Every structure is written in structure tokens, then in C-alpha cells.
N, C-alpha and C positions, 0 to 999 in steps of 0.2 A: 504494500500500499504506499503510495506516494502522495504527498500533499504539495500542491502548487499554490503558494500563498499570493503570487502575483495575479494569476488568472482565476483564483478560487476554484481549483479543480482538485478532485481526488481520483487517482488512478487505482482501480481495484485490480490486483494482479491475478487474474484467473489462471489456475494451473494448466499448463500445456496449451497455452493460447498466446504465444509470443510475449508473455509477460516479462521474461528476463531480458529479452532484446529491447523492449520499450523502456524498462527501468534503466538499463545501461545507457540509453540515449538521453534520458531525462535527468538522471541523478545529479549531474554536475551543472544543471541549468540554475540560473539565479532564483533564489527564494523557493527552492524545492526541498522538502523535508521528507524523511522516511521513518516509518515505524517497523521496517522489516526485521530489525534486530531485536525488537521488543516482544517477548512472549510469543515468538513465532507468528508475528503478524504480517509476514511477507505476503501470504496468500489469504489475508483477512477478507471475509465475505462481506456483501452489502449489509447483511443483518448484523454482523459485528461492528461495521462502521456506524450503523444506526444507534447502537448501544454506547459508543464512545464519542460521538459527535458533540454531545452536550458538554462533557468535561473539556473537550478540546476547543469548543466554541467555533465550530465550523459548520453550523446549521445551514448557512447560505452557500456552501460549496456545492459545485456540480459534480456528481459522480459519473465516471465513465469507465468502460471496460471492453474487452474483446472476448467473444464467446466462440466456442468450437462445436461443430456437429459431433454428437456422441459417438457415432461410428468411427469417424476420423480420429477422435480423441482416444478411443479404445486401442486403435492400431498404433497410434503414437506412444501410448503408455507401454505397450508390449515391447516396442522397439527400444524405448528409453530405458526401461527396467532391464533390458538385456545388456546394458553397457557394463564394462569391466569394473567401473567404479562402485557398482552396486552389488558386486559379487558376494560380499560378506554381510549382506543385509537380508532380512526375511522377505524382501520384495523382489529379489533377483529372479529374472526369468531367462537368463542366458542358457540354461539347460533344459528349458521347457519349449515344447513345440507349440505352434499356434493352435492346433487341435486341442492340446491339453489346456491351453489358456482359455479357450472357449468353454471347456468343461468347467473350469474354475469360475468363469463369469456366470454360467448357468446355475451353478450351485450357490453363488453369493449375491451380494447386493451390487447394484450398479450406480450408487449415488455419485461417485466421483466422475462419472461420465456425463452427469446431468448438470449443465451450467445454469439452468433455471433456478436451481437451489442456491447456487453461489450468488446470483445477482438479485435475489429476492429477500425480502424480510418476512418475519413471521406474520405480520399484519397485512401482507399482500402488496407492499410497496416494492418498486423495482428501481434499479439504477437508472439514472437520467438518460445517459447515452450509451447505447449497446451496439457495438460494431461486430460484424460477422468476420471471423478470421479469414475465411476463404474469399471475402470481398476485399482483397488487400488494398486496392486503389482508394477505398473509402477511408480507412483508418490511417493510411499513409498520407493521404491528402489532409486529414485533420491534423496530424502531427506537423506537416509542412506549413499549414496556415497559422497554427497557434505558436509553434516553436521554430519555424524556419528549417525543420529537419527534412532534407531531401533524399537521404540515403538511409536505409535501415540496416542495422546489425542483425545477425542471425546467431544469437547465442542459445546454447542449451538445446539445439535441434537433436532429435532422436537419431536422424541420419548421420549426424556428426559424431555422435558418441556411442550409439548402440547398433542394432541391426538395421537393415533396410528392407525388412521383409514386407512383401505385399501379399495379402491373402488370395487364395484361389477363388474362383467364382462360387464354388460350393461353400467355402468358409465365409465369404462375404454374405451369402444368403443367410447362413445361420446367425452371423453377427447382427445383421439387420433385424432379423426376427427377435433376437434376444434383446435388442435395444429399441424395439418398436415404440414402447411407451415413452422412453427418454427422447426419441427422435420427434415424436408428436409434441412433447413439451417444448422442445427447442424451436419448433415452428411457431409456437405462441408468442415468442419474443419478437417485439417490434424492432427490427434492425435499423440502425441509424445510418444515414449517409453523411458525408462530410458537410454538404450544404445545409442539411437539417441541423447538424450539430453546431455549426457556426451561427446560424440564425437563432438557435436556442440560447447560446451564450450571449448574443447581442440583446435578445429580449430580456434576459435576466438582468443584464447591466442596466437596462432602462427602468426596470421595476424597482 
């Protein structure tokens, strides 16, 4: 979670949705503050932000984030958890086949694949600006217009650190079926365009 005190923005670092890249681009900008090192708040959700915004006096800050389709996220998690750095953790998947991974998903919960949970509060509120990861032009244009950032870093990519496995057609069909509910929830999110985001910020400054 990053706080931009100049533009009154809060960036919610959604797991496996380019959050590390975006944080690396913003962290050295003027008047940017981070809670990433406090009580594991790097990936604090919107609901967690709602709980702390009073003590921090940031009620009028605009929240923004990037979300990822659950099927794409599940594949990314598999590849990322296969990296050698995770070998001695209980989340390591380097010795696991994708078929075995699917069985583990079938047996367990899929909450970490569902970004609607991350960007929503318990009372039904949602983050103000929600960009889709795969609509790269929109969130990159937002970064360009607000911060003048024209090139994006690519930190923490699964393909850089883990496998580059792509599921077979049969595996994809199984995965899509497993994550059907999460995928439907993802579609309920109103994705933001850069133009809409800039207009939203302009309207808030006027109010």
C-alpha cells in the first residue's frame, strides 16, 4: 500500500497484478509514503484500508488498484511458486505438476484468486478506480498522466523467476470450470479507463 500525499491517492497492491512493478516506479516519487513494512501491509486490502484511514486522516484519498482475471492469476501463482527461492517454503510447487495443482485447487478454497474480495469492504464499498491488468494501456496511461511515467518495470514476473508453463486445452477447461464463480465475480467489477480515472480525480478536486 502506497500513499501519495500530493495527489491524494492510495495504491492498493493487489497480489500478482503488477503491484511490485508499480510500487518500484512510484516509491521514490515526491510525497509518496509506504506502509509495506508495517504489519505485512504491502498487500493490504481495501477493507483493511477502510479500517485504518481514520487514524491516518486520509478519508478524502482516492483508492486505486489493478486486478487480474482469476484464471490468469491461478496460472501465474503456479509458475511463481515454482521459483527456486520458494523451494524451502510450504508453498513451493516446483516438484508439482499442473494436474496435481488443479487437484489441490479442487480440494481447497480459491479466495486468493478472487480480486473482488481484495478490492471490496465488508459493507459493500469498493476501491474508487479499478484497472484490469490485461488492459495494460489504461493503467499505463494513468501512470503516465499522473506521474509522467512512460516506461514500466517488470518486477516479480513469474516468467522471470519460476516456470513458464502454459496449461493444455484440457487443463484450461478444468481450471475455468473450477474458477467459474470467481470469474463471474471478476466480471462484476467496473473496470476503469485512464480517461475516466483522470476525470474522476478532477471532479474530486472540484468538490
